[in-house]
FIDREN-997191 format. One record per residue: x, y, z of N, C-alpha, C, O in turn; residue in three letters. Coordinates in steps of 0.05 Angstrom, whole numbers, plus 5000, padded with zeros to 4 digits. Example, Ala and Ser with C-alpha at 12.3 -4.5 7.8 and 13.67 -1.06 7.14 Angstrom:
2
     nx     ny     nz    cax    cay    caz     cx     cy     cz     ox     oy     oz    aa
   5264   4886   5156   5246   4910   5156   5264   4934   5156   5285   4934   5169   Ala
   5257   4955   5142   5273   4979   5143   5258   5001   5157   5268   5023   5161   Ser
***
This chain:
160
     nx     ny     nz    cax    cay    caz     cx     cy     cz     ox     oy     oz    aa
   5602   2401   4438   5600   2425   4421   5591   2449   4439   5573   2463   4432   Ser
   5605   2452   4461   5599   2475   4479   5623   2493   4479   5646   2484   4474   Gln
   5619   2519   4485   5643   2536   4488   5658   2527   4513   5648   2513   4530   Pro
   5684   2536   4515   5700   2527   4538   5687   2537   4564   5674   2557   4565   Pro
   5691   2521   4585   5681   2528   4612   5695   2554   4621   5719   2557   4616   Ala
   5680   2571   4635   5692   2595   4647   5699   2589   4676   5682   2593   4694   Gln
   5723   2580   4680   5731   2572   4707   5741   2595   4724   5760   2608   4716   Leu
   5727   2600   4746   5734   2621   4764   5737   2609   4792   5726   2588   4797   Leu
   5751   2623   4810   5752   2613   4837   5724   2608   4848   5707   2626   4846   Pro
   5720   2585   4859   5693   2579   4869   5695   2560   4893   5716   2554   4903   Gly
   5672   2551   4902   5669   2535   4926   5652   2511   4919   5627   2513   4916   Asn
   5664   2487   4918   5648   2463   4911   5626   2458   4931   5604   2450   4924   Leu
   5631   2464   4957   5610   2461   4977   5586   2478   4971   5563   2468   4974   Leu
   5589   2502   4963   5567   2520   4957   5551   2509   4932   5527   2508   4932   Arg
   5566   2502   4911   5553   2493   4886   5536   2468   4891   5513   2466   4882   Val
   5548   2448   4905   5533   2424   4911   5510   2430   4930   5488   2419   4926   Val
   5515   2446   4950   5494   2453   4969   5470   2466   4956   5447   2460   4962   Gly
   5475   2485   4938   5453   2498   4924   5438   2478   4906   5413   2480   4904   Glu
   5452   2460   4894   5440   2439   4878   5422   2422   4895   5399   2416   4887   Thr
   5431   2413   4918   5415   2396   4936   5390   2411   4944   5368   2399   4944   Val
   5392   2436   4952   5368   2451   4960   5348   2454   4937   5324   2452   4942   Glu
   5358   2458   4913   5340   2460   4890   5326   2433   4885   5302   2433   4877   Phe
   5339   2411   4890   5328   2384   4884   5310   2373   4906   5295   2354   4901   Leu
   5312   2384   4930   5296   2373   4953   5266   2370   4947   5254   2350   4952   Arg
   5253   2391   4935   5225   2389   4930   5218   2366   4910   5198   2353   4913   Pro
   5235   2362   4890   5231   2341   4871   5234   2313   4885   5218   2295   4880   Leu
   5254   2311   4902   5257   2286   4917   5232   2280   4934   5222   2258   4934   Ala
   5222   2301   4949   5198   2297   4965   5174   2289   4948   5159   2272   4956   Arg
   5171   2302   4925   5149   2296   4907   5150   2267   4899   5129   2255   4895   Gln
   5173   2255   4896   5176   2227   4888   5177   2208   4912   5181   2184   4909   Lys
   5174   2219   4936   5174   2202   4960   5202   2193   4968   5205   2172   4979   Gly
   5222   2209   4961   5250   2202   4966   5263   2224   4984   5252   2246   4988   Met
   5287   2218   4993   5302   2236   5010   5329   2242   4998   5340   2226   4983   Arg
   5339   2265   5004   5367   2272   4999   5381   2275   5026   5373   2292   5041   Ile
   5402   2259   5031   5418   2262   5055   5443   2278   5046   5458   2270   5029   Glu
   5446   2301   5059   5468   2320   5051   5489   2320   5073   5483   2327   5096   Trp
   5513   2313   5066   5536   2312   5085   5557   2331   5075   5569   2328   5054   His
   5561   2352   5091   5580   2374   5083   5601   2378   5104   5596   2376   5128   Ala
   5625   2385   5095   5647   2391   5114   5643   2419   5125   5627   2435   5115   Pro
   5659   2426   5145   5660   2453   5155   5678   2469   5136   5698   2459   5127   Glu
   5670   2493   5130   5687   2511   5114   5685   2505   5084   5675   2485   5076   Gly
   5696   2524   5068   5695   2522   5039   5713   2500   5028   5732   2491   5041   Pro
   5707   2490   5004   5723   2471   4990   5730   2485   4963   5715   2483   4944   Val
   5753   2500   4962   5758   2517   4939   5767   2501   4914   5785   2484   4915   Pro
   5754   2508   4892   5761   2497   4866   5758   2519   4845   5747   2540   4851   Ile
   5767   2514   4821   5761   2532   4799   5737   2520   4786   5736   2496   4779   Arg
   5716   2536   4783   5690   2525   4775   5675   2544   4756   5678   2568   4756   Ala
   5658   2531   4739   5637   2544   4724   5611   2534   4736   5601   2514   4727   Asp
   5601   2548   4757   5579   2536   4773   5555   2527   4757   5545   2505   4763   Pro
   5545   2542   4737   5521   2531   4723   5527   2504   4709   5510   2487   4708   Pro
   5551   2501   4698   5557   2475   4685   5560   2453   4706   5550   2431   4702   Arg
   5573   2459   4728   5574   2438   4749   5547   2431   4759   5541   2407   4763   Leu
   5529   2450   4763   5502   2444   4772   5488   2426   4752   5473   2408   4760   Gln
   5492   2431   4726   5479   2413   4706   5489   2385   4709   5473   2366   4707   Gln
   5515   2381   4714   5526   2354   4718   5514   2341   4743   5506   2318   4742   Ala
   5512   2357   4764   5500   2346   4789   5471   2340   4786   5461   2319   4796   Phe
   5456   2357   4771   5427   2351   4765   5425   2324   4750   5408   2308   4757   Phe
   5442   2320   4730   5441   2296   4715   5444   2271   4733   5429   2252   4731   Asn
   5464   2272   4751   5468   2250   4769   5444   2245   4787   5436   2223   4792   Leu
   5434   2267   4798   5411   2265   4817   5386   2254   4803   5372   2237   4813   Ala
   5380   2265   4779   5356   2256   4765   5358   2226   4757   5338   2212   4759   Leu
   5382   2218   4749   5386   2189   4744   5381   2173   4769   5369   2151   4768   Asn
   5391   2183   4792   5387   2168   4817   5357   2166   4824   5348   2145   4832   Ala
   5342   2188   4820   5314   2188   4826   5299   2168   4808   5281   2154   4817   Phe
   5308   2166   4783   5295   2147   4765   5301   2118   4773   5285   2100   4768   Arg
   5325   2114   4785   5333   2086   4792   5322   2076   4818   5322   2052   4824   Ala
   5311   2095   4834   5302   2088   4861   5271   2086   4862   5257   2098   4846   Met
   5262   2070   4882   5234   2069   4888   5228   2090   4909   5246   2099   4923   Lys
   5202   2097   4912   5195   2115   4935   5206   2103   4961   5206   2079   4965   Pro
   5215   2121   4978   5228   2113   5003   5258   2112   5001   5272   2111   5021   Gly
   5268   2113   4976   5297   2113   4972   5310   2139   4980   5298   2159   4983   Gly
   5337   2137   4984   5352   2160   4993   5376   2164   4975   5390   2145   4968   Ser
   5381   2189   4967   5405   2197   4953   5423   2210   4973   5416   2230   4985   Leu
   5447   2199   4977   5467   2210   4995   5486   2227   4979   5500   2216   4962   Arg
   5487   2252   4986   5505   2271   4972   5525   2281   4992   5517   2290   5014   Val
   5551   2280   4985   5571   2290   5004   5593   2305   4989   5598   2300   4965   Ser
   5606   2323   5004   5629   2337   4994   5651   2334   5014   5645   2334   5039   Val
   5675   2331   5005   5697   2329   5024   5723   2333   5009   5724   2344   4987   Gly
   5744   2325   5022   5771   2328   5011   5784   2300   5010   5778   2283   5027   Arg
   5800   2296   4990   5814   2271   4987   5840   2275   4972   5849   2298   4969   Gly
   5851   2253   4963   5876   2254   4948   5869   2246   4919   5859   2224   4914   Glu
   5876   2264   4901   5871   2258   4872   5897   2248   4859   5917   2244   4873   Gly
   5896   2244   4834   5919   2234   4819   5942   2254   4821   5965   2245   4823   Val
   5937   2279   4821   5958   2299   4821   5957   2317   4846   5962   2341   4844   Ser
   5951   2305   4869   5951   2321   4894   5924   2322   4907   5906   2306   4902   Gly
   5921   2342   4925   5896   2345   4940   5872   2348   4921   5874   2361   4900   Pro
   5850   2336   4928   5826   2337   4911   5802   2345   4928   5800   2339   4952   Ala
   5784   2359   4915   5757   2365   4926   5739   2343   4914   5740   2337   4890   Ala
   5724   2330   4931   5709   2306   4923   5679   2310   4928   5671   2319   4950   Val
   5663   2304   4908   5633   2304   4911   5624   2276   4905   5633   2263   4885   Ala
   5606   2265   4922   5597   2238   4918   5566   2238   4917   5553   2251   4933   Thr
   5555   2223   4898   5526   2219   4895   5521   2189   4897   5529   2174   4878   Phe
   5509   2179   4918   5504   2151   4922   5474   2145   4925   5462   2156   4943   Ala
   5464   2128   4908   5435   2123   4909   5430   2094   4919   5448   2078   4920   Asp
   5405   2088   4925   5396   2062   4933   5378   2050   4911   5358   2037   4917   Gln
   5387   2054   4887   5371   2046   4864   5376   2017   4855   5387   2001   4870   Gly
   5368   2012   4830   5370   1985   4819   5398   1977   4812   5404   1953   4807   Val
   5416   1996   4810   5444   1990   4802   5446   1989   4772   5426   1989   4757   Gly
   5471   1987   4763   5477   1986   4735   5490   1959   4729   5509   1952   4742   Ile
   5479   1944   4709   5491   1918   4703   5520   1922   4695   5528   1941   4682   Pro
   5537   1903   4704   5566   1904   4699   5572   1908   4670   5591   1922   4663   Ala
   5557   1895   4652   5563   1897   4623   5557   1925   4613   5567   1932   4591   Glu
   5542   1941   4627   5536   1968   4618   5555   1989   4629   5556   2011   4619   Asp
   5569   1983   4651   5586   2003   4664   5606   2015   4645   5612   2039   4647   Leu
   5617   2000   4626   5637   2011   4608   5625   2031   4588   5639   2047   4576   Glu
   5598   2029   4584   5585   2045   4563   5569   2069   4573   5559   2084   4557   Arg
   5566   2071   4599   5546   2091   4609   5554   2120   4602   5536   2137   4601   Ile
   5579   2126   4597   5587   2153   4591   5587   2158   4561   5593   2181   4552   Phe
   5581   2138   4545   5581   2142   4516   5557   2157   4507   5534   2151   4515   Ala
   5560   2178   4490   5537   2193   4480   5518   2174   4465   5526   2158   4449   Pro
   5493   2177   4472   5472   2160   4459   5466   2134   4474   5447   2121   4467   Gly
   5483   2127   4494   5477   2102   4508   5454   2107   4528   5456   2126   4544   Phe
   5434   2090   4528   5412   2093   4546   5399   2066   4550   5400   2048   4533   Thr
   5386   2063   4573   5370   2039   4578   5341   2047   4581   5324   2030   4587   Thr
   5335   2072   4577   5308   2083   4579   5297   2090   4552   5307   2108   4539   Arg
   5275   2077   4544   5263   2084   4518   5256   2114   4518   5245   2124   4537   Pro
   5262   2127   4495   5255   2155   4492   5276   2174   4503   5274   2198   4498   Gly
   5296   2164   4517   5318   2181   4527   5339   2184   4506   5347   2165   4492   Ser
   5350   2209   4503   5371   2213   4484   5398   2201   4493   5416   2198   4476   Pro
   5401   2194   4518   5425   2182   4528   5449   2201   4528   5472   2192   4521   Gly
   5445   2226   4535   5467   2245   4535   5474   2255   4563   5495   2268   4567   Ile
   5458   2249   4583   5462   2260   4610   5490   2254   4622   5504   2272   4631   Gly
   5497   2228   4622   5523   2221   4634   5546   2229   4616   5568   2234   4626   Leu
   5542   2230   4589   5563   2239   4571   5569   2269   4577   5592   2277   4578   Ala
   5548   2284   4580   5551   2313   4587   5564   2316   4614   5582   2333   4618   Val
   5556   2300   4633   5567   2301   4660   5597   2296   4659   5613   2311   4671   Thr
   5606   2275   4645   5635   2270   4644   5649   2293   4630   5671   2300   4639   Arg
   5638   2303   4609   5651   2326   4595   5654   2350   4613   5676   2362   4614   Lys
   5634   2356   4629   5635   2379   4647   5657   2374   4668   5673   2392   4674   Val
   5657   2350   4679   5678   2344   4700   5706   2347   4688   5723   2358   4701   Val
   5710   2336   4664   5736   2339   4651   5743   2368   4645   5766   2375   4646   Glu
   5723   2384   4637   5729   2413   4633   5739   2426   4658   5752   2447   4657   Gln
   5732   2415   4681   5741   2426   4707   5767   2413   4716   5775   2417   4739   His
   5780   2397   4699   5804   2383   4706   5800   2360   4725   5818   2351   4739   Gly
   5775   2351   4726   5767   2330   4745   5765   2302   4734   5769   2297   4710   Gly
   5758   2284   4751   5753   2256   4744   5726   2247   4755   5716   2259   4774   Thr
   5715   2227   4742   5689   2215   4751   5692   2185   4751   5701   2173   4731   Ile
   5685   2173   4774   5686   2144   4776   5658   2134   4784   5643   2149   4797   Arg
   5652   2109   4777   5626   2098   4784   5631   2070   4795   5647   2054   4785   Val
   5616   2064   4816   5614   2037   4828   5585   2030   4830   5569   2047   4838   Lys
   5578   2006   4822   5550   1998   4823   5547   1969   4830   5563   1952   4821   Ser
   5526   1963   4845   5519   1935   4851   5489   1932   4844   5472   1946   4855   Arg
   5483   1913   4826   5456   1909   4818   5439   1903   4843   5446   1887   4860   Glu
   5416   1917   4845   5398   1913   4867   5405   1929   4892   5390   1929   4911   Gly
   5429   1941   4892   5438   1955   4916   5441   1985   4912   5436   2001   4930   Lys
   5450   1993   4888   5453   2022   4883   5479   2028   4868   5495   2011   4862   Gly
   5482   2054   4863   5504   2064   4847   5516   2089   4861   5501   2105   4873   Thr
   5543   2091   4860   5557   2114   4871   5574   2126   4850   5591   2113   4838   Thr
   5570   2152   4846   5588   2168   4828   5606   2185   4846   5596   2199   4864   Phe
   5632   2184   4841   5651   2200   4856   5665   2218   4837   5678   2209   4818   Thr
   5663   2244   4842   5675   2265   4825   5698   2278   4840   5694   2287   4863   Leu
   5721   2279   4828   5744   2292   4841   5753   2316   4824   5755   2314   4800   Gly
   5759   2337   4838   5768   2362   4825   5794   2372   4839   5797   2368   4863   Phe
   5812   2385   4823   5835   2396   4836   5827   2418   4856   5810   2434   4851   Pro
   5840   2417   4879   5835   2438   4899   5849   2463   4891   5872   2462   4882   Val
   5835   2486   4893   5847   2511   4886   5865   2521   4909   5856   2520   4932   Gln
   5889   2529   4902   5906   2540   4923   5925   2519   4933   5919   2495   4933   Gly
   5949   2527   4942   5970   2508   4950   5965   2495   4976   5977   2475   4983   Ala
   5947   2507   4992   5943   2497   5020   5929   2470   5020   5932   2455   5039   Glu
   5914   2463   4998   5901   2438   4996   5879   2436   5016   5865   2416   5017   Gly
***
C-alpha cells in the first residue's frame, strides 16, 4: 500500500555505499564488521534511493540480528547477467545462524517471523521494493553458516 516508486537515473554503487556508511556505527556497536566491496566507476540503474536504502537496511538489520559479536556482513556491488540482459547486482552475505530450509519458502511472506514481537514485514517490504525497481531477489542459506541475499536490477543504458 505504497505509492509507486519514483524511478530516476541513479547509481547503485552510491546508494549501497551510503547505506554501508550509515550502518557502520551500528555494526561497531554490536561488535560486528561490514566488509564493503565496490567496483570502479558507477553502476547505473533507475532508482528511488530512499526506498532502496530501506530495503538494504532491512537486509543488514536482519543480518546483525542473526550474527554473534565478531561476525561480518559482506556487502558488494557488481555487474552480472540478469534474466533480461546485463544486471547491476548487490549482495548481502552474513555469518549468522542461517535460515532453516523449511522457512526459506516463507521468508518473504508478510507477517512471517521467527522473532517474537516482530511484525514480520521487513523482507516482504524488501522484495516489494526490489520488484518496484524491476529487480529480483534470491536467497541462499546454510544453517549455522550464514545467509546471502542477491539483488539484481536492470542496468540503465544500452552499454550494460
